N, C-alpha and C positions, 0 to 999 in steps of 0.2 A: 461414530459420527455419521451414521447412515439414516436415511429417511425410512421409517418402518414401511414394510411392503404395502399395507393397506393404503397409506397416504400416497405412496408412489403410484399405485394403481388408480386411485382417485384423480391424482394430478394428470395422469395420461389421458383419462377419459374426459376430464375438463378441457384439456388443451387440444383435443382432437378436432375442435371446431376450426382450427387453423389449417386443416388439410387442403382445402381448395387452393390456398396460396401456394403450398408446397407443390401441388400437382401442376399448377400453372408454370412453375419455374424449373421443373426437373423432368428429364425424359422418363417415360413410364417405367422402363426397366430399372433405372437407378432408384426411382421412388419405391418400386416394389422391393428392391434389395434393402433399402433403408428401413422400410416398414417391417421386413422380415427379421433383420438382424440388429437393428439399431434403436428403433423407436421405443422398445420396452424400457431401455435405460436412459435414452437421451430425449424422449418424448416425441410425439408425432410432428410437432412444429419446430423441433431442434432447440427448444428453449431449455432442455435439461430436466432430468428427474433424479434418479439415483446416480446417473452419470452427468458430466458437465454439459453446458449448452454448446452446440456445434454451430456457431455463427462466426463470420469473419472477424467481428470485433473481439470475440473471446479467444480466437485462435491466432491473434496477431503475432504472438511470440513463439508460436509453434510452426516451424517451417514445414512445407508440404512433404518433403522427404522424411521428416521425423514423424509426421502424421501417418504417412504410408507405412512406416515401420511399425507403428503402434497397432494399426488395423491388421497388418499382416502377421505380426508376431505376438500381439497382446502386450499387456503391461503387467510385469510381475507384482505380486502382492496386492493386486486390485481385482475387481470383478470384470475387467476388460479382457476377453478371451482372444486367442489368435484365430484369424479367419483364413489363413493361407491354404488350409485344407478344404475349405468349403466355398470360397469365392475365388474365381479366376483372377489373376494378377491385373489384367486390363480392366476388369470391373471394379477391383479395389481402387485402382488409379482414378477411374471415372467417379466413383463414390467420394473419394477424398477431394477431388476437384470441385465437386458439387457443394460440399459442406463449407467451402471457402467462398461461395457466392452468397449475396445478401438474400434474406427472406423478404418477399414482396407480397403484400404490403409490410412495412416495418412492424415488428412485434411491439406490443405494449405490455406494461405491467402496472396495474391499477392499485389503488389503495385496497380494494377488495381482495386482489390477488395477494398483496402483502399480508393482510390479516389471515387469509385462509392458509397461507404457507407456514405459519408459526407452529413450531413443535416444542413442547416442553418435555425434555427427556427425564428430568428428575425434579422433584419438588425442592426448591432451594431451602425451605424451612427444615427439611429432613437431614440436611448436611451439617456436621459440627463446625463451629466457628473457630477452628484451630487446625493447623497443618497436620496431615497424617504422616509426615516424614520429619526427620531430625535436622535437615539442612536449614540454613538461614533463608527464610522465605523471601528476603529482599536481595539476596545474592544468587538467585536462580537465573539461568539462561533458558530461553526458548529457542530452539534451533529448528528452522523450517527445512524439511528434507523433501525436495521436489521429485526425487527419483521414484518414490512410491507413495507420495502424499501422506507423510507423517510429520509429527512434531515431536522432538525429543526435549525432555526437561533435564537440565544439567545442574548439579550442585556446584556453585561457583567457588566454594572453598576447597572441596576435594577434587574438583575438575573431573567429575565422573557423572555419567547419566544415572538418573533415578527413576525415570518413567519415559514411556513412548506411546503415543496414541495417533490414531488415524485422523487426518484432517479432511476438509473439503478439497475439491480439485482446485489447484492453482491459486493458493493464497497470495494476496497482493497488498502492498501498502504498509506492511508491518503490523504486528499485534499491538493493541493499546491496553494499558493497565489502569486499574483503579489505584488511587493513591496509597491504599493499604497493601497493595500487591496481591490481594486475594483473587480478584476477577480479571480476566484478560479477554479481549474481544478480537476476533479475526474476521477478515473479509476475504471472500473468494472472488475470482474474476467473474464468475457467473452469478454474483449477487447474494450469496448466502452469508449471513452474519451469524457467527457462533459466539455464545457466551460460555466461557470455560472457567470452572472453579479450580484455581491453581492450588489451593490448600487441600482440596479433596481429590484432585486429579480426575475430575469428571466434567463432561459436557452437561451444561444445565439447560440451555435454551438455544434454539436456532430460528431464524426467519429469513425468507428471501426478500430482500429490499429492492432488487433490481435485476436486470438481465446481464448487463456488462458494468461491473462496479470497479471503481478505482481504489477506494480505501475507506476506512472507518475512523472516526474520532470519538473520544469518550471524555466526559467531564470527570474530574478527579474523584467525586463522590459516587460515580457510576450511575447517576440518575438520568443522564442524558447521553444519547448516542446519535451521531450524525453520519450519514452515508452519502458518499459522492458517486454519482452514476454517470457513465457515458451513455447508457441505454437503459431506460428512457432518459430524457434530459431532466433529471429530477435531483433534488437534494432531499433526502428522506430523514426525518427526525423520529427517533424511537425513545421509549423510556428504558430504564435499566433492566426491565424484564423482556425487552425486545418487543414491546407492544407499540403499535403505530401511534405516534402523536400527530404527525402531518407529513404529507408529501408535497413539496414545493416545486411547481413547474418553473424551470430556470429559463428566463427570458430577459431581454433588456428592459429598461424602464417603460418603454412604450408597448412592450409585449409583442414586438414584431419579429425579433430575432431570437431563436431558441439556441441554447448552448449546452454542450457537454460540461460536466464538472470534472476538472482535472484532479482535484484533491480537496479535502477538507481537513483543517487543523484545529486542535483545541488550544485556545489561548488562556491559560489558567489565570493570570492576573486580571484579565478582562472579563472573566466569566462568560466566554463566548466561543463560538466556532467561527473560523475564517475560511472562506471558500475561494479557490482559484477557478476561474471560468475559462474554458478553452476557446470559445468562439465569440465572446462578448467582452468588450473592454471595460470590465467592472470587477471590483473586488467586493465580495459580500461578507458582512459580519452579522452573525445571528446570535443574539444574546440569550443565554439560558438563565439569566437573572430575572426573577419575576418582578423585580422593582426597576427594570431597565426603563430609561426615558422613552417617551413616545417617538415614533419616526415620522417626520413630515413627508407627505407624498403630494404631488401636484403643486398647485400654487398656494403659497402661504402669505397671508397679509401681515400677520403679527405673531412671531414665535412666542413671545412672552405671554400673550393672552390667548394663545392657542386658536387664533383666527385663521382657519384653513383646514386642510384635510390631514389627519394624522391616523396612524395605525399603532397598535401596541408595540412596544420595543421588545417584548418577550416573544421569542421564537419566530420573529419576522426578520427578513433581510434588510440591513442598512447598507446602502450602496455607496461605493466610492467609484466615481466614473473617471476613466482614463482615456488616453488617446489610442493605446494598444493593449491587447489582451495580455495577461500574465498567467502562466499555468504552472509555475514552479516557484516556490517561496523559501526564503530564509527569514527567520524572525530574530530581531534583537532580543536579548535576554529578558527585557521587560515587556516584550510583545507590543510595544507601541509603534514599531516601524517594521515594514516588510521590504525586503530586497527581492525583487522578482524579475523573471525573464520569460520571454515567449520562446516558442520552439524556433523562431527565426533569429534568436539571439538579441532581441531588443530588451535592454535592462533598464529597470526603473526602481526608484526608491519611493515608497508610499507611506505616509504617516496616517495611521488609523484614527488618530484623534481629530485631526483637521480634515481627514478624508479627501486627500489630494496628493498628487505626485509632488515630491520636494526635491528630487534630484534624478540624475541619469547615472547609469553604470557603463563604464567603458569595457564591455565584454565582447569577446569574439566567439565564433563557433556556436556551440549550444551548451551554455553553462548549466550545471546541475546544482542549482542553489539549494534545492531541498535537501541535499546531502552536505550542506555547509556546516562548518564548526567555527568556534570563536575562541580567542585567548588574549592575554595581555602581552604586548610586544613593545619594548622600549617606551613604556609609559603610555602607550596608546592601546585602545581596544581594536582588534582586527578580526576579520572573518576570512575564511578561505573556502574555495569551492573547486570541485572537479569540473571537467568539461567533456561532454559526450562526443565532441567532434575534434577539438583541439587538444594536442598533447601538452597540457599544462595544468598546474594548479594556480589559480589566481588569488592573490592576497589583497584584501581591500581594507582601507582605513574606515572604521565605522563612524568617525567624526565628520569627515568631509566626503566620504565614499570614493576617494581616489584610489587608483591601483598602486599599491606599494611595490609589488613584484609579481612577475609571471615566472613561476618555477617550472622549467621544462621537465617533462616526464617521458617515460618510455612509450606512452600512447594515450589516447583518450581513456578516461576513467569514469567510474560510476560512484564509488564510495570513498569518502575521506573520514577518518575517525581518529579521535584522541581521547584524553582524559585530563581532568584538572591536575592530577598528580603525576602526569607524565610529560616529559620534555619533547616527546615525539608524536608525530602524526603519521598515520599509515594511509597510503593511497594505492589503489589498484590501477591497472591498465586494461581492464576487462573488455573494453570496447575495441581493443586492438587484437587482430588475429595473431600477430607475431609476438606480442608481449603480454598476453592475458595471463601468463603464468608467473608474472613478476609483481611483487609488492615492493613499493619504494617507501623508505622511512625518511621523513623530513624532520630536521631539528627546528623546533618552533621559534627559537631565538635567532639562529643564524640564517634561517630560511633556505637552508641547503639540504640536498639529499645526502644522507650519511651512510645508508646501507640499502642493499637490495636483498629481498628474500624470494627464493625461486622454487617453483615446482617444475616438474619435467615439462619440456616444450610441448605445446598443444593443450595442456591442461589449464584450468582456470583457478587462480588463487585470488580471493577477493573478500570483501566485507569483513572488516575487523571490528570487534567489540571488546571492551575491557571489562575486567572484573570490577566489582563494586569499589575496591580500594585502588584500582589502577595498576595493580602489581603484575597482572598478566594480560596479554592481548591474544584474543582467539580469532583465527582466520578460517575461512571456508575453502577447502579444496573441493571445488564443486564438480565432482565426477561421480559416476554411478558407484564405483568402489572408492569413494572419496573419504574425507575425514575432516574433523575439526582439528586444526593445527594450533597448539598452544605455544606462545612465545613468552619468554621472560621480557617484560616491558622495559627493563633497565639494561640488561645485557644484549637483548635482541637475539638471544639464542633459543632454538627450539627446545621445549621442555617435554612434550608428549603429543601423541595423536589419538583421537577418538574416532573409530570407524563410523562413517555415516553414508547414507545413500543420497548422493548429490545434494549436499547441504548448501543453502544459499544464505539468507539472513539469519542472524542470531541476535538476541535482544536480552539485555540484562535488566532485571526489574528495577534495581536501585537507580541505575543511570537514566532509565526512561522516566520513572516517576519523579525524580528530582530535577529533571530537565538539565542533565549534564551538558556543559558547554562543548563536550567532545563528541556528542552524538546528535543525530537528527531527531527532531521532535515530532 
């Protein structure tokens, strides 16, 4: 999954026009160091080429001390060499500090840039329309390993790896599958979208849709792909071959306030994408149905007779205006209603049919609704969510959106997972320094924690995903010499471990394509 050298060279030459901006913001010595040792892989303007973009927005999750270690010691199994023998320690520290400063003026990524970046690694027509392996293609897992930027493919029946391939740097937002399970799409932090043929275990096509990207969403038939960008402030629409359809500048209705896109989701029953905006109090819905109704803009005298200004409903945003921004979503199973929260903890219930807020959520801290799950409890449909600041799982009644229970946990958590065939939900405490090694198991009917599963103190045990039938639960021991830990979902006993290099998310094809109630969508 590497850019062929000629393209990388061309990209660097094309991007060299940004050099005046870099020279203006960096001491001459640091700039010279960067050009000598870094520009060939990361591009003269730090936007990335064969290596990732080196911008503060893209490095937000990499602490400076970790970045120092990477520059000093290199990164195993990648093209990143160690510079401890060639660059003095004080200069490495100065170089790392500089890459955490913004580029001035802010970089842009145009439609022409997107089109130019597209790479077709293999002709899709040359690949057979059947799996090259014997495993159930709908019970495969993809495991993202951040230690050396690889993805492992697991057989969900045998619980064994069948393939491993190199990915782009810092995949984010989870892979998205077509309904038949053949194709999967990845997004990297620095904007690369990868189309992978899971039946043939080959990268098909790649395109760079942005500079700092949050996630990707895909229609079930694989014909439409949406990309949420922090930088630039765009929502990019591609076709299934990753050819640009349009890049939408994200602003409020008046075009005065520009916004980052926190995430984009595919709403299968609605034939649309739904986007969460970071800086504007609106929810966007973009229909990929060519027959979608027109969207009124400006003043409308008569909707029935189309007296006023309208734009096509196909591939254009339909706005739901709110009082506060929402950048994290949970959808009801029919996708008619969104439960959302801002980073400040303001919770709202939004109906996408009437396009307005219909309720409030009594949430504290920083709820992570995007990781929410749902199930039936005492004749009622409920959902539950982790919290990034508060040590609790919040259970909410989906009829009146009241809080049924706040289940105390060991610490703030990121992921909550279950399965239709399991009575248990697994929650981590990975945002807690002291308890990040503990998974807690919640009985979905008693709403009580019934067991704790522990890794050694200081390690991280998180992100559970179930097999297709719900029989086994797989967790990530997210360490360099880590593993996928397989638990019997009935007895809660450990079954086996699969060695992995800092595994994070894992994704089951069946659970994702069928929109399982026990996993995020």
